C-alpha positions as CSV (number, residue, x, y, z in Angstrom):
1,M,4.7,56.9,-30.0
2,G,7.7,56.3,-27.8
3,C,11.2,57.5,-26.8
4,A,14.6,56.4,-25.2
5,S,15.8,52.8,-25.3
6,S,14.0,49.6,-25.0
7,I,13.7,47.9,-21.8
8,P,15.0,44.3,-22.3
9,K,12.0,41.7,-23.3
10,V,13.2,39.3,-20.4
11,L,14.5,40.3,-16.9
12,C,16.9,38.1,-15.2
13,T,17.7,37.9,-11.5
14,M,21.4,37.6,-10.9
15,G,23.2,35.3,-8.9
16,K,23.5,31.5,-8.4
17,K,20.0,31.0,-8.3
18,K,18.1,29.8,-11.5
19,K,17.1,32.9,-13.7
20,K,13.7,34.2,-13.5
21,M,12.1,35.1,-16.7
22,M,9.4,37.7,-16.8
23,N,7.8,39.1,-20.2
24,I,7.5,42.7,-20.4
25,P,4.6,43.7,-23.0
26,N,4.7,46.5,-25.5
27,A,1.9,49.3,-25.3
28,A,1.3,51.2,-28.4
29,I,-2.3,51.8,-27.2
30,F,-3.0,51.7,-23.5
31,F,-6.6,50.9,-22.6
32,P,-8.9,50.0,-19.5
33,L,-8.7,46.4,-18.0
34,T,-10.7,43.8,-20.0
35,G,-13.6,42.4,-18.1
36,I,-14.3,38.5,-19.0
37,P,-17.1,36.4,-17.8
38,V,-16.8,34.0,-14.9
39,Q,-17.9,30.7,-15.9
40,L,-21.2,29.6,-14.1
41,D,-24.0,27.2,-14.4
42,L,-27.2,29.0,-15.5
43,R,-29.1,25.9,-15.4
44,R,-30.0,25.9,-11.7
45,S,-30.7,29.7,-11.8
46,L,-32.9,29.6,-14.9
47,R,-34.3,25.9,-14.9
48,G,-38.2,26.3,-15.3
49,L,-38.1,29.9,-16.3
50,I,-36.9,29.9,-20.0
51,P,-36.4,26.9,-22.3
52,L,-33.6,24.4,-21.5
53,D,-32.0,24.9,-25.1
54,L,-32.1,28.8,-24.6
55,I,-30.3,28.1,-21.2
56,N,-27.7,25.9,-23.0
57,R,-27.0,28.4,-25.6
58,L,-26.5,31.2,-22.9
59,S,-24.2,28.7,-20.9
60,S,-22.0,27.5,-23.9
61,L,-21.2,30.8,-25.2
62,R,-20.6,32.7,-22.0
63,N,-18.1,29.8,-21.0
64,Q,-16.7,29.6,-24.6
65,V,-15.7,33.1,-24.1
66,A,-14.4,32.8,-20.5
67,F,-12.3,29.4,-21.6
68,V,-10.7,31.2,-24.8
69,A,-10.0,34.5,-23.0
70,E,-8.3,32.6,-20.1
71,D,-6.5,30.2,-22.6
72,T,-5.2,32.9,-24.9
73,G,-4.9,35.9,-22.4
74,G,-7.4,37.6,-24.8
75,S,-5.4,37.3,-28.1
76,A,-7.7,35.4,-30.0
77,H,-9.5,38.5,-31.2
78,V,-11.3,36.9,-34.1
79,E,-12.5,33.9,-32.1
80,L,-13.8,36.1,-29.2
81,Q,-15.5,38.9,-31.3
82,R,-17.4,36.1,-33.0
83,A,-18.6,34.4,-29.8
84,L,-19.5,37.8,-28.3
85,E,-21.5,39.0,-31.3
86,E,-23.5,35.6,-31.1
87,Y,-23.8,35.9,-27.3
88,L,-25.1,39.6,-27.3
89,P,-28.5,38.9,-29.1
90,L,-29.3,36.3,-26.4
91,V,-28.3,38.7,-23.6
92,L,-30.6,41.3,-24.9
93,G,-33.4,38.9,-24.3
94,F,-33.0,40.0,-20.5
95,T,-34.1,43.4,-21.4
96,K,-37.2,42.4,-23.1
97,K,-40.2,44.1,-21.7
98,G,-41.7,42.1,-18.9
99,F,-38.5,41.0,-18.0
100,P,-35.9,42.9,-15.8
101,Q,-34.1,45.9,-17.0
102,V,-31.5,46.3,-14.0
103,F,-28.1,47.8,-15.1
104,F,-25.3,48.6,-12.9
105,L,-23.7,51.1,-15.0
106,R,-20.1,50.1,-13.9
107,F,-18.7,49.0,-17.1
108,F,-16.3,52.0,-17.3
109,S,-16.5,53.0,-13.7
110,F,-15.3,49.5,-12.6
111,F,-12.2,50.1,-14.5
112,T,-12.0,54.0,-13.6
113,Q,-12.9,53.2,-10.0
114,K,-15.5,56.0,-10.2
115,H,-19.2,55.8,-8.6
116,S,-21.8,53.8,-10.1
117,Q,-25.5,54.3,-10.7
118,T,-28.5,51.9,-10.7
119,Y,-31.5,51.9,-12.8
120,S,-34.2,49.7,-12.1
121,A,-37.7,48.6,-13.8
122,E,-39.9,45.5,-13.6
123,L,-38.8,42.6,-11.7
124,G,-38.3,39.5,-13.6
125,L,-35.4,36.8,-14.6
126,I,-32.7,39.2,-13.1
127,E,-33.9,38.1,-9.6
128,F,-32.8,34.4,-10.2
129,V,-29.2,35.0,-11.7
130,E,-26.3,36.7,-11.0
131,F,-23.9,37.3,-14.0
132,K,-20.2,37.6,-12.8
133,W,-17.5,39.3,-14.5
134,R,-14.1,39.8,-13.6
135,S,-10.9,41.4,-15.1
136,L,-8.8,39.3,-17.1
137,E,-5.7,40.8,-15.7
138,E,-6.6,40.0,-12.0
139,R,-6.9,36.3,-12.2
140,R,-7.5,35.5,-8.7
141,Q,-10.1,38.0,-7.9
142,A,-13.8,37.7,-9.1
143,R,-16.0,40.5,-9.3
144,S,-19.8,41.3,-10.2
145,L,-19.6,44.1,-12.3
146,F,-23.3,44.0,-13.0
147,N,-26.2,42.0,-12.4
148,L,-26.9,42.0,-16.3
149,S,-24.2,41.1,-18.9
150,L,-25.3,43.4,-21.7
151,L,-22.9,46.2,-20.8
152,S,-20.1,44.1,-19.9
153,V,-20.5,42.4,-23.4
154,V,-20.3,45.7,-25.3
155,H,-17.1,46.6,-23.1
156,M,-15.2,43.5,-23.6
157,M,-15.8,43.9,-27.7
158,A,-14.4,47.4,-27.6
159,M,-11.6,46.3,-25.3
160,L,-10.7,43.4,-27.8
161,T,-10.7,45.6,-30.7
162,L,-8.3,47.9,-29.0
163,S,-6.1,45.0,-28.3
164,E,-6.2,44.2,-31.9
165,A,-5.4,47.6,-32.8
166,N,-2.4,47.6,-30.2
167,S,-1.1,44.4,-31.9
168,L,-0.9,46.0,-35.4
169,L,1.1,48.9,-33.9
170,I,3.7,47.1,-32.3
171,P,6.9,47.7,-34.4
172,K,7.8,44.7,-36.4
173,D,11.6,43.6,-37.6
174,Q,11.7,44.5,-41.4
175,D,13.5,41.8,-43.4
176,G,15.7,40.9,-40.6
177,S,17.2,44.4,-40.1
178,C,17.7,45.8,-36.7
179,E,15.1,48.8,-37.4
180,K,11.5,48.0,-36.6
181,I,8.8,49.7,-38.3
182,V,4.9,49.9,-38.5
183,S,3.9,49.8,-42.0
184,S,1.1,52.4,-43.4
185,D,-1.0,49.6,-44.1
186,C,-1.0,48.5,-40.5
187,M,-1.9,52.1,-39.3
188,K,-4.8,52.4,-41.5
189,L,-6.4,49.3,-40.3
190,A,-5.6,50.3,-36.8
191,I,-7.5,53.7,-37.3
192,D,-10.1,51.9,-38.6
193,L,-10.2,49.5,-35.5
194,M,-10.0,52.3,-33.1
195,L,-13.1,54.1,-34.8
196,K,-14.9,51.0,-34.4
197,A,-14.1,50.8,-30.6
198,S,-15.0,54.6,-30.4
199,G,-18.5,53.7,-31.5
200,L,-18.6,51.3,-28.7
201,L,-17.1,53.4,-26.0
202,E,-16.6,57.1,-27.5
203,F,-13.5,56.7,-25.8
204,C,-10.1,56.3,-28.1
205,V,-10.6,58.7,-31.2
206,Q,-7.6,60.6,-30.1
207,E,-5.3,57.5,-31.0
208,G,-6.6,57.5,-34.5
209,T,-5.7,61.5,-34.8
210,E,-2.1,60.3,-33.9
211,L,-1.8,57.7,-36.6
212,Q,-3.2,60.2,-39.3
213,L,-0.5,62.8,-38.2
214,S,2.1,60.1,-38.7
215,L,1.0,58.8,-42.2
216,A,0.7,62.8,-43.1
217,A,4.6,63.1,-42.0
218,E,5.4,60.6,-44.5
219,N,3.2,61.9,-47.2
220,Q,5.2,64.4,-49.1
221,K,1.9,66.0,-50.6
222,A,0.6,66.6,-46.9
223,T,1.0,70.5,-46.2
224,M,2.2,72.0,-43.3
225,S,-1.0,73.4,-42.5
226,V,-2.6,69.9,-42.5
227,K,0.2,68.5,-40.1
228,R,-0.4,71.4,-37.7
229,R,-4.3,70.9,-37.9
230,L,-3.9,67.1,-37.2
231,A,-1.5,67.9,-34.1
232,C,-3.8,70.5,-32.7
233,E,-6.8,68.1,-33.1
234,Q,-5.0,65.3,-31.3
235,V,-4.2,67.9,-28.5
236,S,-7.8,68.5,-28.1
237,Y,-8.8,65.0,-28.3
238,L,-6.5,64.3,-25.2
239,E,-7.5,67.4,-23.2
240,Q,-11.0,65.8,-23.6
241,A,-9.7,62.3,-22.2
242,R,-8.0,64.2,-19.3
243,F,-10.9,66.1,-18.3
244,C,-13.2,62.8,-18.6
245,L,-10.8,61.0,-16.0
246,S,-10.2,63.9,-14.0
247,G,-12.6,62.5,-11.2
248,C,-11.0,59.1,-11.1
249,N,-9.1,57.9,-8.2
250,P,-5.3,58.5,-8.8
251,A,-4.1,56.1,-6.1
252,D,-5.5,53.1,-8.0
253,P,-2.5,51.6,-9.7
254,Y,-4.1,50.9,-13.0
255,M,-5.8,54.2,-13.3
256,K,-2.3,55.8,-12.4
257,K,-0.8,54.3,-15.3
258,H,-3.7,55.0,-17.7
259,L,-3.6,58.8,-16.5
260,Q,0.2,58.8,-17.2
261,F,-0.3,57.3,-20.8
262,I,-2.5,60.3,-21.6
263,Q,-0.3,62.7,-20.1
264,W,2.5,61.5,-22.2
265,K,0.6,61.5,-25.4
266,Y,-0.5,64.9,-24.6
267,L,3.0,66.5,-24.2
268,E,3.8,64.6,-27.4
269,A,1.1,65.8,-29.4
270,K,1.5,69.5,-28.0
271,A,5.2,69.4,-28.8
272,A,4.3,68.7,-32.5
273,A,1.7,71.2,-32.6
274,Y,4.0,73.8,-31.4
275,Y,6.7,72.5,-33.8
276,Y,4.3,72.9,-36.9
277,H,3.1,76.1,-35.6
278,G,6.5,77.8,-35.5
279,L,7.4,76.5,-39.0
280,I,4.3,78.4,-40.1
281,L,5.1,81.4,-38.2
282,D,8.8,81.3,-39.3
283,K,7.8,82.1,-42.9
284,G,6.6,85.4,-42.1
285,T,9.0,88.4,-42.8
286,E,8.5,90.7,-39.7
287,P,10.8,90.2,-36.7
288,S,8.0,89.4,-34.3
289,C,7.1,86.4,-36.7
290,H,10.6,84.9,-36.0
291,I,10.5,85.8,-32.4
292,S,7.2,83.8,-32.1
293,A,8.6,81.0,-34.1
294,V,11.5,80.5,-31.6
295,S,9.2,80.7,-28.8
296,C,7.2,77.7,-30.5
297,F,10.4,75.9,-31.1
298,L,11.7,76.0,-27.6
299,A,8.2,75.1,-26.1
300,A,8.2,72.3,-28.3
301,D,11.7,71.2,-27.1
302,E,10.7,71.6,-23.6
303,L,7.4,69.4,-24.1
304,L,9.3,66.9,-25.7
305,S,12.0,66.6,-22.8
306,N,8.9,66.3,-20.4
307,S,7.2,63.6,-22.6
308,K,10.3,61.5,-22.5
309,K,10.2,61.7,-18.6
310,T,6.6,60.8,-18.4
311,C,6.9,58.0,-21.0
312,L,9.4,56.4,-18.8
313,S,7.3,56.9,-15.6
314,F,4.3,55.4,-17.6
315,C,6.4,52.3,-18.7
316,L,7.7,51.5,-15.3
317,A,4.2,51.9,-13.7
318,V,2.7,48.6,-12.9
319,P,1.9,46.8,-14.9
320,V,5.3,47.3,-16.5
321,T,5.6,47.7,-19.9
322,R,8.4,48.0,-22.4
323,V,9.6,51.5,-23.4
324,P,9.0,51.5,-27.2
325,P,11.5,53.2,-29.7
326,P,10.5,56.6,-31.5
327,W,7.7,55.7,-34.3
328,G,5.0,57.5,-35.8
329,I,5.2,61.2,-35.6
330,M,7.8,61.2,-33.1
331,K,10.1,58.9,-35.3
332,H,10.2,62.3,-37.4
333,L,10.4,64.7,-34.9
334,H,12.2,63.5,-31.9
335,K,15.6,64.7,-33.4
336,K,14.2,67.6,-35.5
337,I,12.7,69.5,-32.6
338,P,15.8,69.8,-30.4
339,G,17.6,70.7,-33.7
340,I,15.4,73.4,-35.0
341,A,15.1,74.9,-31.5
342,S,19.0,75.4,-31.1
343,R,19.7,76.6,-34.7
344,K,16.7,79.2,-34.6
345,L,17.8,80.4,-31.2
346,Q,21.1,81.0,-32.6
347,M,19.7,82.6,-35.8
348,Y,17.3,84.8,-34.2
349,G,19.1,85.4,-30.7
350,Y,19.8,89.1,-31.4
351,L,16.0,89.8,-31.9
352,L,15.6,88.3,-28.6
353,D,18.1,90.6,-27.1
354,Q,16.3,93.5,-28.7
355,E,13.1,92.6,-27.2
356,K,15.0,91.8,-23.6
357,G,13.8,88.0,-23.4
358,L,11.9,85.7,-24.7
359,E,8.3,85.9,-25.0
360,T,5.8,83.1,-24.1
361,P,4.7,81.0,-26.8
362,P,1.6,82.0,-28.8
363,D,-1.6,80.1,-28.4
364,L,-2.1,77.1,-30.5
365,P,-5.0,77.4,-33.1
366,E,-8.1,75.6,-32.6
367,F,-9.8,73.5,-35.3
368,Q,-13.3,71.5,-35.3
369,L,-12.5,67.8,-34.6
370,S,-12.7,66.0,-37.9
371,L,-12.3,62.3,-36.9
372,R,-15.7,60.8,-36.0
373,P,-16.9,57.4,-35.4
374,D,-20.0,55.9,-36.3
375,G,-22.5,55.1,-33.8
376,Y,-22.9,51.7,-32.6
377,E,-26.3,50.1,-32.6
378,L,-27.3,47.0,-30.7
379,P,-28.2,44.0,-32.7
380,A,-31.8,42.4,-32.8
381,M,-32.9,40.4,-29.9
382,D,-32.3,36.5,-30.7
383,A,-35.5,34.7,-31.9
384,A,-35.4,32.5,-29.1
385,W,-36.7,34.9,-26.8
386,D,-40.0,34.7,-28.7
387,T,-41.9,33.6,-25.5
388,E,-45.3,32.5,-27.5
389,K,-43.0,29.6,-28.9
390,W,-41.7,28.6,-25.2
391,D,-42.5,25.1,-24.0
392,I,-41.0,25.2,-20.4
393,P,-41.1,21.9,-18.5
394,G,-42.2,22.4,-14.8
395,Q,-40.0,21.6,-12.0
396,T,-41.0,19.3,-9.2
397,L,-41.1,20.2,-5.5
398,K,-38.3,17.9,-4.7
399,Q,-36.0,19.6,-7.4
400,H,-36.8,22.8,-6.3
401,L,-36.1,22.0,-2.6
402,K,-33.0,20.2,-3.6
403,D,-31.7,23.6,-5.7
404,C,-32.3,25.7,-2.7
405,E,-30.3,23.4,-0.5
406,E,-27.3,23.7,-2.9
407,D,-27.7,27.5,-3.1
408,E,-27.6,27.6,0.7
409,M,-24.5,25.5,1.0
410,E,-22.7,27.5,-1.3
411,T,-23.7,30.8,0.3
412,E,-22.4,29.2,3.6
């Protein structure tokens, strides 16, 4: 998934001043900003409306997610996922008939800076509480992503799943050697995680196809046709991703980096597809087959060269990430593609002379996309929302006036 040499993990400022340390993360998978809940006191907003024990559970789980995410930078995947899975059925109670169903559908548009849509139904509890979420990466700025927390919980679960998959795909040292590898078991587990995230967001299937292609390249039983099909499928997935994000604001730094990541992986995938397509065409006996094969190999070489430049631009864009070493399918092809393009051009150069120049590369074959995620279904609403069992103590006029004064002071 990478190219070129690695940027050092630590950058040091030169001179007499104390060296400044800066960690530069790896990015095998690049995904949108992770939204986390802002800690808040739900008791004042919901007191007298729902039972106190339900308020306490909501506050406790929400604040637990916020604290753990802040404390670990979102790396405590298992603990955060467990808390979110327990929190989500409680949040579903706000969509109960008779309660509000106001959704600011900005859960993806917040990260892509696209327009938002608002859907409203009956008025209810949403009038009394504002759920605030913000980007984990933008620590100083809190944003109210949506008035209801449901979609943000699902989004955070997906981002944590992608983060866990990314950690599995960072090459590890093997037995203290200089070479860093990603095991096939980690790749298979990462595919499962990305399919899980795809079920939540229908967003990241193309990454799973890239890992399938990498596993096929290492499998001696995988035919050339299978490898070409996987490479062509990955091209199709990435073309869909580029189309989906075409309306986003390219001036936004994070979106610009995201688009560069997709372009980098798209160029790599297309280079691999033309490489395998050229190998299959080269098996033909007609001179036209060899000419078409050379066109494919030269196209793959040019695409690979452009992908390296795009990779470097992606890594240097804010937030800066390390340039990964060649791995996955590019670990096998980053030297093979330039080599075979040079050899075949020398071998069949006379045919090109007879044809008076190089023809444009043939179109890549199209295949039905085979990697499909299972659909995600929301869990059942927590039993605590059974209103028939509620026993809500009344609020005195004095308490009500005191809360109003405190709210006005915070607003000022």
